[in-house]
N, CA, C and O atoms as a Tripos MOL2 file, in Angstrom:
@<TRIPOS>MOLECULE
protein
  288   287    72     0     0
PROTEIN
NO_CHARGES

@<TRIPOS>ATOM
      1 N           1.2780  -16.1290   30.6150 N.3       1 UNK1
      2 CA          0.1340  -15.9030   29.7710 C.3       1 UNK1
      3 C           0.1150  -14.4430   29.3250 C.2       1 UNK1
      4 O           0.3760  -13.5420   30.1220 O.2       1 UNK1
      5 N          -0.1900  -14.2130   28.0660 N.am      2 UNK2
      6 CA         -0.2190  -12.8830   27.4850 C.3       2 UNK2
      7 C          -1.6430  -12.3230   27.5700 C.2       2 UNK2
      8 O          -2.5730  -12.8910   26.9980 O.2       2 UNK2
      9 N          -1.8070  -11.2060   28.2870 N.am      3 UNK3
     10 CA         -3.1340  -10.6150   28.4830 C.3       3 UNK3
     11 C          -3.3970   -9.4330   27.5640 C.2       3 UNK3
     12 O          -4.3530   -8.6870   27.7770 O.2       3 UNK3
     13 N          -2.5680   -9.2510   26.5510 N.am      4 UNK4
     14 CA         -2.7840   -8.1270   25.6340 C.3       4 UNK4
     15 C          -4.0350   -8.3570   24.8020 C.2       4 UNK4
     16 O          -4.2790   -9.4540   24.2980 O.2       4 UNK4
     17 N          -4.8160   -7.3020   24.6710 N.am      5 UNK5
     18 CA         -6.0000   -7.3540   23.8230 C.3       5 UNK5
     19 C          -5.5900   -6.8210   22.4580 C.2       5 UNK5
     20 O          -5.0860   -5.7030   22.3480 O.2       5 UNK5
     21 N          -5.8050   -7.6200   21.4200 N.am      6 UNK6
     22 CA         -5.4640   -7.1820   20.0730 C.3       6 UNK6
     23 C          -6.5740   -6.2820   19.5460 C.2       6 UNK6
     24 O          -7.7560   -6.6130   19.6300 O.2       6 UNK6
     25 N          -6.1710   -5.1440   19.0050 N.am      7 UNK7
     26 CA         -7.1320   -4.2210   18.4270 C.3       7 UNK7
     27 C          -6.9930   -4.2560   16.9100 C.2       7 UNK7
     28 O          -5.8880   -4.3690   16.3790 O.2       7 UNK7
     29 N          -8.1080   -4.1610   16.2310 N.am      8 UNK8
     30 CA         -8.1220   -4.1610   14.7810 C.3       8 UNK8
     31 C          -8.8430   -2.9200   14.2810 C.2       8 UNK8
     32 O          -9.8070   -2.4490   14.8840 O.2       8 UNK8
     33 N          -8.3450   -2.4030   13.1550 N.am      9 UNK9
     34 CA         -8.9910   -1.2800   12.4740 C.3       9 UNK9
     35 C          -9.1670   -1.6860   11.0180 C.2       9 UNK9
     36 O          -8.5110   -2.6100   10.5370 O.2       9 UNK9
     37 N         -10.0480   -0.9940   10.3280 N.am     10 UNK10
     38 CA        -10.2350   -1.2700    8.9030 C.3      10 UNK10
     39 C          -9.3210   -0.3630    8.0950 C.2      10 UNK10
     40 O          -9.2090    0.8320    8.3710 O.2      10 UNK10
     41 N          -8.6780   -0.9380    7.1040 N.am     11 UNK11
     42 CA         -7.8320   -0.1670    6.1910 C.3      11 UNK11
     43 C          -8.7210    0.8880    5.5280 C.2      11 UNK11
     44 O          -9.7710    0.5500    4.9820 O.2      11 UNK11
     45 N          -8.3160    2.1600    5.5680 N.am     12 UNK12
     46 CA         -9.1380    3.2090    4.9700 C.3      12 UNK12
     47 C          -9.3400    3.0530    3.4630 C.2      12 UNK12
     48 O         -10.3000    3.5910    2.9120 O.2      12 UNK12
     49 N          -8.4590    2.3320    2.7990 N.am     13 UNK13
     50 CA         -8.5410    2.1850    1.3530 C.3      13 UNK13
     51 C          -9.3840    0.9860    0.9390 C.2      13 UNK13
     52 O         -10.3050    1.1220    0.1350 O.2      13 UNK13
     53 N          -9.0700   -0.2000    1.4890 N.am     14 UNK14
     54 CA         -9.7450   -1.4210    1.0100 C.3      14 UNK14
     55 C         -10.6670   -2.0600    2.0430 C.2      14 UNK14
     56 O         -11.3530   -3.0370    1.7410 O.2      14 UNK14
     57 N         -10.6870   -1.5190    3.2540 N.am     15 UNK15
     58 CA        -11.5520   -1.9930    4.3440 C.3      15 UNK15
     59 C         -11.1290   -3.3380    4.9360 C.2      15 UNK15
     60 O         -11.8800   -3.9080    5.7270 O.2      15 UNK15
     61 N          -9.9620   -3.8610    4.5840 N.am     16 UNK16
     62 CA         -9.4450   -5.0970    5.1800 C.3      16 UNK16
     63 C          -9.0780   -4.8240    6.6350 C.2      16 UNK16
     64 O          -8.5850   -3.7420    6.9530 O.2      16 UNK16
     65 N          -9.3140   -5.7900    7.5200 N.am     17 UNK17
     66 CA         -8.9710   -5.6130    8.9290 C.3      17 UNK17
     67 C          -7.4600   -5.6630    9.1230 C.2      17 UNK17
     68 O          -6.7770   -6.5320    8.5810 O.2      17 UNK17
     69 N          -6.9480   -4.7040    9.9150 N.am     18 UNK18
     70 CA         -5.5150   -4.5840   10.1760 C.3      18 UNK18
     71 C          -5.3090   -4.5780   11.6790 C.2      18 UNK18
     72 O          -5.9920   -3.8550   12.4050 O.2      18 UNK18
     73 N          -4.3700   -5.3840   12.1420 N.am     19 UNK19
     74 CA         -4.0450   -5.3830   13.5690 C.3      19 UNK19
     75 C          -3.3070   -4.0860   13.8960 C.2      19 UNK19
     76 O          -2.3670   -3.7100   13.1970 O.2      19 UNK19
     77 N          -3.7330   -3.4060   14.9560 N.am     20 UNK20
     78 CA         -3.1090   -2.1510   15.3640 C.3      20 UNK20
     79 C          -1.9750   -2.4770   16.3300 C.2      20 UNK20
     80 O          -2.1580   -2.5090   17.5470 O.2      20 UNK20
     81 N          -0.7960   -2.7180   15.7540 N.am     21 UNK21
     82 CA          0.3810   -3.0230   16.5700 C.3      21 UNK21
     83 C           1.6390   -2.6520   15.8000 C.2      21 UNK21
     84 O           1.5780   -2.2780   14.6290 O.2      21 UNK21
     85 N           2.7830   -2.7600   16.4750 N.am     22 UNK22
     86 CA          4.0600   -2.4190   15.8500 C.3      22 UNK22
     87 C           4.3820   -3.3200   14.6620 C.2      22 UNK22
     88 O           5.1250   -2.9190   13.7670 O.2      22 UNK22
     89 N           3.8410   -4.5120   14.6450 N.am     23 UNK23
     90 CA          4.1580   -5.4120   13.5330 C.3      23 UNK23
     91 C           3.3750   -5.0740   12.2610 C.2      23 UNK23
     92 O           3.6530   -5.6350   11.2010 O.2      23 UNK23
     93 N           2.4130   -4.1760   12.3510 N.am     24 UNK24
     94 CA          1.6790   -3.6930   11.1710 C.3      24 UNK24
     95 C           2.3720   -2.4140   10.7080 C.2      24 UNK24
     96 O           2.0400   -1.3200   11.1650 O.2      24 UNK24
     97 N           3.3240   -2.5550    9.8120 N.am     25 UNK25
     98 CA          4.1960   -1.4470    9.4260 C.3      25 UNK25
     99 C           3.4770   -0.2730    8.7840 C.2      25 UNK25
    100 O           3.9330    0.8640    8.9100 O.2      25 UNK25
    101 N           2.3670   -0.5150    8.1000 N.am     26 UNK26
    102 CA          1.7050    0.5480    7.3480 C.3      26 UNK26
    103 C           0.4130    1.0130    7.9980 C.2      26 UNK26
    104 O          -0.3830    1.7020    7.3610 O.2      26 UNK26
    105 N           0.1890    0.6450    9.2640 N.am     27 UNK27
    106 CA         -1.0780    0.9630    9.9130 C.3      27 UNK27
    107 C          -1.3980    2.4410    9.8210 C.2      27 UNK27
    108 O          -0.4790    3.2450    9.9780 O.2      27 UNK27
    109 N          -2.5800    2.8430    9.5890 N.am     28 UNK28
    110 CA         -3.8060    2.0550    9.5820 C.3      28 UNK28
    111 C          -4.0570    1.3310    8.2650 C.2      28 UNK28
    112 O          -5.0970    0.6920    8.1070 O.2      28 UNK28
    113 N          -3.1360    1.4160    7.3260 N.am     29 UNK29
    114 CA         -3.3060    0.7370    6.0380 C.3      29 UNK29
    115 C          -2.8130   -0.6920    6.1360 C.2      29 UNK29
    116 O          -1.9740   -1.0120    6.9780 O.2      29 UNK29
    117 N          -3.3400   -1.5570    5.2660 N.am     30 UNK30
    118 CA         -2.9340   -2.9600    5.2960 C.3      30 UNK30
    119 C          -1.6360   -3.1940    4.5290 C.2      30 UNK30
    120 O          -0.9590   -4.1980    4.7520 O.2      30 UNK30
    121 N          -1.2830   -2.2770    3.6290 N.am     31 UNK31
    122 CA         -0.0910   -2.4740    2.7950 C.3      31 UNK31
    123 C           0.4340   -1.1390    2.2920 C.2      31 UNK31
    124 O          -0.2340   -0.1100    2.3920 O.2      31 UNK31
    125 N           1.6350   -1.1800    1.7520 N.am     32 UNK32
    126 CA          2.2250    0.0160    1.1460 C.3      32 UNK32
    127 C           1.3610    0.4800   -0.0320 C.2      32 UNK32
    128 O           1.2090    1.6800   -0.2580 O.2      32 UNK32
    129 N           0.8010   -0.4700   -0.7760 N.am     33 UNK33
    130 CA         -0.0490   -0.1470   -1.9210 C.3      33 UNK33
    131 C          -1.2360    0.7100   -1.4890 C.2      33 UNK33
    132 O          -1.5010    1.7510   -2.0920 O.2      33 UNK33
    133 N          -1.9520    0.2790   -0.4480 N.am     34 UNK34
    134 CA         -3.1140    1.0480    0.0310 C.3      34 UNK34
    135 C          -2.6810    2.4120    0.5670 C.2      34 UNK34
    136 O          -3.3910    3.4030    0.3950 O.2      34 UNK34
    137 N          -1.5210    2.4620    1.2130 N.am     35 UNK35
    138 CA         -0.9990    3.7270    1.7240 C.3      35 UNK35
    139 C          -0.7380    4.7040    0.5650 C.2      35 UNK35
    140 O          -1.0710    5.8850    0.6610 O.2      35 UNK35
    141 N          -0.1450    4.2090   -0.5200 N.am     36 UNK36
    142 CA          0.1580    5.0640   -1.6670 C.3      36 UNK36
    143 C          -1.0960    5.4890   -2.4240 C.2      36 UNK36
    144 O          -1.1580    6.6010   -2.9490 O.2      36 UNK36
    145 N          -2.0960    4.6100   -2.4830 N.am     37 UNK37
    146 CA         -3.3690    4.9800   -3.1080 C.3      37 UNK37
    147 C          -3.9810    6.1540   -2.3600 C.2      37 UNK37
    148 O          -4.4430    7.1120   -2.9780 O.2      37 UNK37
    149 N          -3.9860    6.0860   -1.0310 N.am     38 UNK38
    150 CA         -4.5440    7.1690   -0.2180 C.3      38 UNK38
    151 C          -3.7470    8.4600   -0.4010 C.2      38 UNK38
    152 O          -4.3310    9.5350   -0.5300 O.2      38 UNK38
    153 N          -2.4290    8.3600   -0.4130 N.am     39 UNK39
    154 CA         -1.5890    9.5400   -0.6160 C.3      39 UNK39
    155 C          -1.8880   10.1790   -1.9670 C.2      39 UNK39
    156 O          -1.9710   11.4030   -2.0720 O.2      39 UNK39
    157 N          -2.0480    9.3610   -2.9920 N.am     40 UNK40
    158 CA         -2.3750    9.8710   -4.3180 C.3      40 UNK40
    159 C          -3.7140   10.5800   -4.3460 C.2      40 UNK40
    160 O          -3.8680   11.5810   -5.0460 O.2      40 UNK40
    161 N          -4.6840   10.0790   -3.5990 N.am     41 UNK41
    162 CA         -5.9980   10.7280   -3.5420 C.3      41 UNK41
    163 C          -5.9040   12.0920   -2.8750 C.2      41 UNK41
    164 O          -6.5650   13.0390   -3.3020 O.2      41 UNK41
    165 N          -5.0820   12.2010   -1.8230 N.am     42 UNK42
    166 CA         -4.8780   13.5000   -1.1840 C.3      42 UNK42
    167 C          -4.1540   14.4450   -2.1370 C.2      42 UNK42
    168 O          -4.5130   15.6180   -2.2330 O.2      42 UNK42
    169 N          -3.1330   13.9440   -2.8460 N.am     43 UNK43
    170 CA         -2.3670   14.7820   -3.7720 C.3      43 UNK43
    171 C          -3.2360   15.2700   -4.9330 C.2      43 UNK43
    172 O          -3.0460   16.3810   -5.4270 O.2      43 UNK43
    173 N          -4.1830   14.4440   -5.3650 N.am     44 UNK44
    174 CA         -5.0900   14.8230   -6.4520 C.3      44 UNK44
    175 C          -6.2650   15.6580   -5.9460 C.2      44 UNK44
    176 O          -7.1740   15.9940   -6.7060 O.2      44 UNK44
    177 N          -6.2340   15.9900   -4.6460 N.am     45 UNK45
    178 CA         -7.2720   16.7870   -3.9950 C.3      45 UNK45
    179 C          -8.6420   16.1320   -4.0390 C.2      45 UNK45
    180 O          -9.6660   16.8140   -4.0800 O.2      45 UNK45
    181 N          -8.6550   14.7820   -4.0300 N.am     46 UNK46
    182 CA         -9.9220   14.0610   -3.9360 C.3      46 UNK46
    183 C         -10.4180   14.0230   -2.5000 C.2      46 UNK46
    184 O         -11.6070   13.8110   -2.2610 O.2      46 UNK46
    185 N          -9.5220   14.2260   -1.5430 N.am     47 UNK47
    186 CA         -9.8660   14.3440   -0.1230 C.3      47 UNK47
    187 C          -9.4970   15.7600    0.3110 C.2      47 UNK47
    188 O          -8.5820   16.3760   -0.2350 O.2      47 UNK47
    189 N         -10.2260   16.2590    1.3000 N.am     48 UNK48
    190 CA         -9.8430   17.5310    1.8810 C.3      48 UNK48
    191 C         -10.4090   17.6210    3.2860 C.2      48 UNK48
    192 O         -11.4010   16.9700    3.6130 O.2      48 UNK48
    193 N          -9.7800   18.4220    4.0990 N.am     49 UNK49
    194 CA        -10.2550   18.6650    5.4500 C.3      49 UNK49
    195 C         -11.3110   19.7530    5.3640 C.2      49 UNK49
    196 O         -11.0510   20.8230    4.8140 O.2      49 UNK49
    197 N         -12.5100   19.4950    5.9040 N.am     50 UNK50
    198 CA        -13.5950   20.4770    5.7860 C.3      50 UNK50
    199 C         -13.2210   21.8240    6.3980 C.2      50 UNK50
    200 O         -12.5570   21.8930    7.4320 O.2      50 UNK50
    201 N         -13.6530   22.8630    5.7520 N.am     51 UNK51
    202 CA        -13.4390   24.2200    6.2040 C.3      51 UNK51
    203 C         -14.7610   24.9570    5.9970 C.2      51 UNK51
    204 O         -15.7440   24.3630    5.5550 O.2      51 UNK51
    205 N         -14.7830   26.2190    6.3090 N.am     52 UNK52
    206 CA        -16.0170   26.9640    6.0650 C.3      52 UNK52
    207 C         -16.3080   26.9420    4.5740 C.2      52 UNK52
    208 O         -15.3980   26.8740    3.7480 O.2      52 UNK52
    209 N         -17.5720   27.0000    4.2500 N.am     53 UNK53
    210 CA        -17.9730   27.0050    2.8460 C.3      53 UNK53
    211 C         -17.4850   28.2880    2.1780 C.2      53 UNK53
    212 O         -17.6990   29.3810    2.7030 O.2      53 UNK53
    213 N         -16.8440   28.1640    1.0480 N.am     54 UNK54
    214 CA        -16.3850   29.3180    0.2880 C.3      54 UNK54
    215 C         -17.3260   29.4830   -0.8970 C.2      54 UNK54
    216 O         -17.5140   28.5680   -1.6990 O.2      54 UNK54
    217 N         -17.9050   30.6570   -0.9850 N.am     55 UNK55
    218 CA        -18.8490   30.9350   -2.0710 C.3      55 UNK55
    219 C         -18.1100   31.5400   -3.2610 C.2      55 UNK55
    220 O         -16.9410   31.9130   -3.1600 O.2      55 UNK55
    221 N         -18.8030   31.6290   -4.3730 N.am     56 UNK56
    222 CA        -18.2520   32.2650   -5.5780 C.3      56 UNK56
    223 C         -17.8400   33.7030   -5.2610 C.2      56 UNK56
    224 O         -16.8100   34.1760   -5.7400 O.2      56 UNK56
    225 N         -18.6460   34.3940   -4.4520 N.am     57 UNK57
    226 CA        -18.3390   35.7770   -4.0700 C.3      57 UNK57
    227 C         -17.0180   35.8500   -3.3160 C.2      57 UNK57
    228 O         -16.2250   36.7640   -3.5410 O.2      57 UNK57
    229 N         -16.7740   34.8890   -2.4200 N.am     58 UNK58
    230 CA        -15.5190   34.8600   -1.6600 C.3      58 UNK58
    231 C         -14.3130   34.7100   -2.5780 C.2      58 UNK58
    232 O         -13.2570   35.2850   -2.3160 O.2      58 UNK58
    233 N         -14.4630   33.9460   -3.6430 N.am     59 UNK59
    234 CA        -13.3480   33.7010   -4.5480 C.3      59 UNK59
    235 C         -12.9520   34.9470   -5.3390 C.2      59 UNK59
    236 O         -11.7850   35.1120   -5.6940 O.2      59 UNK59
    237 N         -13.9160   35.8200   -5.6140 N.am     60 UNK60
    238 CA        -13.6500   36.9720   -6.4660 C.3      60 UNK60
    239 C         -13.7020   38.2980   -5.7150 C.2      60 UNK60
    240 O         -13.5190   39.3480   -6.3300 O.2      60 UNK60
    241 N         -13.9410   38.2830   -4.4290 N.am     61 UNK61
    242 CA        -14.0810   39.5210   -3.6680 C.3      61 UNK61
    243 C         -12.8560   39.7380   -2.7900 C.2      61 UNK61
    244 O         -12.3000   38.7930   -2.2320 O.2      61 UNK61
    245 N         -12.4470   40.9910   -2.6770 N.am     62 UNK62
    246 CA        -11.3470   41.3230   -1.7800 C.3      62 UNK62
    247 C         -11.8700   41.7240   -0.4070 C.2      62 UNK62
    248 O         -11.0780   41.9790    0.5000 O.2      62 UNK62
    249 N         -13.2000   41.7860   -0.2360 N.am     63 UNK63
    250 CA        -13.7950   42.1830    1.0340 C.3      63 UNK63
    251 C         -13.3620   41.2610    2.1660 C.2      63 UNK63
    252 O         -13.0180   41.7290    3.2510 O.2      63 UNK63
    253 N         -13.3780   39.9550    1.9200 N.am     64 UNK64
    254 CA        -13.0730   38.9710    2.9600 C.3      64 UNK64
    255 C         -11.6890   38.3650    2.7890 C.2      64 UNK64
    256 O         -11.4240   37.2830    3.3150 O.2      64 UNK64
    257 N         -10.8030   39.0350    2.0670 N.am     65 UNK65
    258 CA         -9.4760   38.5030    1.8130 C.3      65 UNK65
    259 C          -8.7250   38.2210    3.1070 C.2      65 UNK65
    260 O          -8.0340   37.2080    3.2120 O.2      65 UNK65
    261 N          -8.8520   39.1010    4.0880 N.am     66 UNK66
    262 CA         -8.1470   38.8830    5.3520 C.3      66 UNK66
    263 C          -8.6520   37.6380    6.0750 C.2      66 UNK66
    264 O          -7.8890   36.9990    6.8000 O.2      66 UNK66
    265 N          -9.9340   37.2810    5.8890 N.am     67 UNK67
    266 CA        -10.4690   36.0660    6.5050 C.3      67 UNK67
    267 C          -9.8650   34.8240    5.8730 C.2      67 UNK67
    268 O          -9.6290   33.8320    6.5630 O.2      67 UNK67
    269 N          -9.6120   34.8650    4.5720 N.am     68 UNK68
    270 CA         -9.0950   33.7030    3.8730 C.3      68 UNK68
    271 C          -7.6120   33.4800    4.1090 C.2      68 UNK68
    272 O          -7.1610   32.3350    4.1530 O.2      68 UNK68
    273 N          -6.8410   34.5590    4.2630 N.am     69 UNK69
    274 CA         -5.3910   34.4040    4.4100 C.3      69 UNK69
    275 C          -4.9240   34.6260    5.8510 C.2      69 UNK69
    276 O          -3.7420   34.4550    6.1500 O.2      69 UNK69
    277 N          -5.8160   34.9950    6.7200 N.am     70 UNK70
    278 CA         -5.4510   35.2280    8.1160 C.3      70 UNK70
    279 C          -5.0930   36.6890    8.3540 C.2      70 UNK70
    280 O          -4.6140   37.3840    7.4580 O.2      70 UNK70
    281 N          -5.3310   37.1260    9.5510 N.am     71 UNK71
    282 CA         -5.0450   38.5200    9.8960 C.3      71 UNK71
    283 C          -3.6280   38.6120   10.4240 C.2      71 UNK71
    284 O          -3.1980   37.7950   11.2390 O.2      71 UNK71
    285 N          -2.9140   39.6100    9.9530 N.am     72 UNK72
    286 CA         -1.5200   39.7890   10.3910 C.3      72 UNK72
    287 C          -1.3760   41.0660   11.1620 C.2      72 UNK72
    288 O          -0.2780   41.3930   11.6140 O.2      72 UNK72
@<TRIPOS>BOND
     1     1     2 1
     2     2     3 1
     3     3     4 2
     4     3     5 am
     5     5     6 1
     6     6     7 1
     7     7     8 2
     8     7     9 am
     9     9    10 1
    10    10    11 1
    11    11    12 2
    12    11    13 am
    13    13    14 1
    14    14    15 1
    15    15    16 2
    16    15    17 am
    17    17    18 1
    18    18    19 1
    19    19    20 2
    20    19    21 am
    21    21    22 1
    22    22    23 1
    23    23    24 2
    24    23    25 am
    25    25    26 1
    26    26    27 1
    27    27    28 2
    28    27    29 am
    29    29    30 1
    30    30    31 1
    31    31    32 2
    32    31    33 am
    33    33    34 1
    34    34    35 1
    35    35    36 2
    36    35    37 am
    37    37    38 1
    38    38    39 1
    39    39    40 2
    40    39    41 am
    41    41    42 1
    42    42    43 1
    43    43    44 2
    44    43    45 am
    45    45    46 1
    46    46    47 1
    47    47    48 2
    48    47    49 am
    49    49    50 1
    50    50    51 1
    51    51    52 2
    52    51    53 am
    53    53    54 1
    54    54    55 1
    55    55    56 2
    56    55    57 am
    57    57    58 1
    58    58    59 1
    59    59    60 2
    60    59    61 am
    61    61    62 1
    62    62    63 1
    63    63    64 2
    64    63    65 am
    65    65    66 1
    66    66    67 1
    67    67    68 2
    68    67    69 am
    69    69    70 1
    70    70    71 1
    71    71    72 2
    72    71    73 am
    73    73    74 1
    74    74    75 1
    75    75    76 2
    76    75    77 am
    77    77    78 1
    78    78    79 1
    79    79    80 2
    80    79    81 am
    81    81    82 1
    82    82    83 1
    83    83    84 2
    84    83    85 am
    85    85    86 1
    86    86    87 1
    87    87    88 2
    88    87    89 am
    89    89    90 1
    90    90    91 1
    91    91    92 2
    92    91    93 am
    93    93    94 1
    94    94    95 1
    95    95    96 2
    96    95    97 am
    97    97    98 1
    98    98    99 1
    99    99   100 2
   100    99   101 am
   101   101   102 1
   102   102   103 1
   103   103   104 2
   104   103   105 am
   105   105   106 1
   106   106   107 1
   107   107   108 2
   108   107   109 am
   109   109   110 1
   110   110   111 1
   111   111   112 2
   112   111   113 am
   113   113   114 1
   114   114   115 1
   115   115   116 2
   116   115   117 am
   117   117   118 1
   118   118   119 1
   119   119   120 2
   120   119   121 am
   121   121   122 1
   122   122   123 1
   123   123   124 2
   124   123   125 am
   125   125   126 1
   126   126   127 1
   127   127   128 2
   128   127   129 am
   129   129   130 1
   130   130   131 1
   131   131   132 2
   132   131   133 am
   133   133   134 1
   134   134   135 1
   135   135   136 2
   136   135   137 am
   137   137   138 1
   138   138   139 1
   139   139   140 2
   140   139   141 am
   141   141   142 1
   142   142   143 1
   143   143   144 2
   144   143   145 am
   145   145   146 1
   146   146   147 1
   147   147   148 2
   148   147   149 am
   149   149   150 1
   150   150   151 1
   151   151   152 2
   152   151   153 am
   153   153   154 1
   154   154   155 1
   155   155   156 2
   156   155   157 am
   157   157   158 1
   158   158   159 1
   159   159   160 2
   160   159   161 am
   161   161   162 1
   162   162   163 1
   163   163   164 2
   164   163   165 am
   165   165   166 1
   166   166   167 1
   167   167   168 2
   168   167   169 am
   169   169   170 1
   170   170   171 1
   171   171   172 2
   172   171   173 am
   173   173   174 1
   174   174   175 1
   175   175   176 2
   176   175   177 am
   177   177   178 1
   178   178   179 1
   179   179   180 2
   180   179   181 am
   181   181   182 1
   182   182   183 1
   183   183   184 2
   184   183   185 am
   185   185   186 1
   186   186   187 1
   187   187   188 2
   188   187   189 am
   189   189   190 1
   190   190   191 1
   191   191   192 2
   192   191   193 am
   193   193   194 1
   194   194   195 1
   195   195   196 2
   196   195   197 am
   197   197   198 1
   198   198   199 1
   199   199   200 2
   200   199   201 am
   201   201   202 1
   202   202   203 1
   203   203   204 2
   204   203   205 am
   205   205   206 1
   206   206   207 1
   207   207   208 2
   208   207   209 am
   209   209   210 1
   210   210   211 1
   211   211   212 2
   212   211   213 am
   213   213   214 1
   214   214   215 1
   215   215   216 2
   216   215   217 am
   217   217   218 1
   218   218   219 1
   219   219   220 2
   220   219   221 am
   221   221   222 1
   222   222   223 1
   223   223   224 2
   224   223   225 am
   225   225   226 1
   226   226   227 1
   227   227   228 2
   228   227   229 am
   229   229   230 1
   230   230   231 1
   231   231   232 2
   232   231   233 am
   233   233   234 1
   234   234   235 1
   235   235   236 2
   236   235   237 am
   237   237   238 1
   238   238   239 1
   239   239   240 2
   240   239   241 am
   241   241   242 1
   242   242   243 1
   243   243   244 2
   244   243   245 am
   245   245   246 1
   246   246   247 1
   247   247   248 2
   248   247   249 am
   249   249   250 1
   250   250   251 1
   251   251   252 2
   252   251   253 am
   253   253   254 1
   254   254   255 1
   255   255   256 2
   256   255   257 am
   257   257   258 1
   258   258   259 1
   259   259   260 2
   260   259   261 am
   261   261   262 1
   262   262   263 1
   263   263   264 2
   264   263   265 am
   265   265   266 1
   266   266   267 1
   267   267   268 2
   268   267   269 am
   269   269   270 1
   270   270   271 1
   271   271   272 2
   272   271   273 am
   273   273   274 1
   274   274   275 1
   275   275   276 2
   276   275   277 am
   277   277   278 1
   278   278   279 1
   279   279   280 2
   280   279   281 am
   281   281   282 1
   282   282   283 1
   283   283   284 2
   284   283   285 am
   285   285   286 1
   286   286   287 1
   287   287   288 2
@<TRIPOS>SUBSTRUCTURE
     1 UNK1         2 RESIDUE 1 A UNK
     2 UNK2         6 RESIDUE 1 A UNK
     3 UNK3        10 RESIDUE 1 A UNK
     4 UNK4        14 RESIDUE 1 A UNK
     5 UNK5        18 RESIDUE 1 A UNK
     6 UNK6        22 RESIDUE 1 A UNK
     7 UNK7        26 RESIDUE 1 A UNK
     8 UNK8        30 RESIDUE 1 A UNK
     9 UNK9        34 RESIDUE 1 A UNK
    10 UNK10       38 RESIDUE 1 A UNK
    11 UNK11       42 RESIDUE 1 A UNK
    12 UNK12       46 RESIDUE 1 A UNK
    13 UNK13       50 RESIDUE 1 A UNK
    14 UNK14       54 RESIDUE 1 A UNK
    15 UNK15       58 RESIDUE 1 A UNK
    16 UNK16       62 RESIDUE 1 A UNK
    17 UNK17       66 RESIDUE 1 A UNK
    18 UNK18       70 RESIDUE 1 A UNK
    19 UNK19       74 RESIDUE 1 A UNK
    20 UNK20       78 RESIDUE 1 A UNK
    21 UNK21       82 RESIDUE 1 A UNK
    22 UNK22       86 RESIDUE 1 A UNK
    23 UNK23       90 RESIDUE 1 A UNK
    24 UNK24       94 RESIDUE 1 A UNK
    25 UNK25       98 RESIDUE 1 A UNK
    26 UNK26      102 RESIDUE 1 A UNK
    27 UNK27      106 RESIDUE 1 A UNK
    28 UNK28      110 RESIDUE 1 A UNK
    29 UNK29      114 RESIDUE 1 A UNK
    30 UNK30      118 RESIDUE 1 A UNK
    31 UNK31      122 RESIDUE 1 A UNK
    32 UNK32      126 RESIDUE 1 A UNK
    33 UNK33      130 RESIDUE 1 A UNK
    34 UNK34      134 RESIDUE 1 A UNK
    35 UNK35      138 RESIDUE 1 A UNK
    36 UNK36      142 RESIDUE 1 A UNK
    37 UNK37      146 RESIDUE 1 A UNK
    38 UNK38      150 RESIDUE 1 A UNK
    39 UNK39      154 RESIDUE 1 A UNK
    40 UNK40      158 RESIDUE 1 A UNK
    41 UNK41      162 RESIDUE 1 A UNK
    42 UNK42      166 RESIDUE 1 A UNK
    43 UNK43      170 RESIDUE 1 A UNK
    44 UNK44      174 RESIDUE 1 A UNK
    45 UNK45      178 RESIDUE 1 A UNK
    46 UNK46      182 RESIDUE 1 A UNK
    47 UNK47      186 RESIDUE 1 A UNK
    48 UNK48      190 RESIDUE 1 A UNK
    49 UNK49      194 RESIDUE 1 A UNK
    50 UNK50      198 RESIDUE 1 A UNK
    51 UNK51      202 RESIDUE 1 A UNK
    52 UNK52      206 RESIDUE 1 A UNK
    53 UNK53      210 RESIDUE 1 A UNK
    54 UNK54      214 RESIDUE 1 A UNK
    55 UNK55      218 RESIDUE 1 A UNK
    56 UNK56      222 RESIDUE 1 A UNK
    57 UNK57      226 RESIDUE 1 A UNK
    58 UNK58      230 RESIDUE 1 A UNK
    59 UNK59      234 RESIDUE 1 A UNK
    60 UNK60      238 RESIDUE 1 A UNK
    61 UNK61      242 RESIDUE 1 A UNK
    62 UNK62      246 RESIDUE 1 A UNK
    63 UNK63      250 RESIDUE 1 A UNK
    64 UNK64      254 RESIDUE 1 A UNK
    65 UNK65      258 RESIDUE 1 A UNK
    66 UNK66      262 RESIDUE 1 A UNK
    67 UNK67      266 RESIDUE 1 A UNK
    68 UNK68      270 RESIDUE 1 A UNK
    69 UNK69      274 RESIDUE 1 A UNK
    70 UNK70      278 RESIDUE 1 A UNK
    71 UNK71      282 RESIDUE 1 A UNK
    72 UNK72      286 RESIDUE 1 A UNK
């Protein structure tokens, strides 16, 4: 008897349920299509990882330049 518990996640693109296992080749996506749609959204900068808020002053000021590019 197989006692494995099957886990499911929702595809981030279309919300279809996807089994989280080796047989789901594109997990967490349901298909190559959904995977490529998500990649395209990242490439078009529609998604981003949150960072500190950058104000208009930060964009045009050299005062905080070291904060934006890191201290060396």
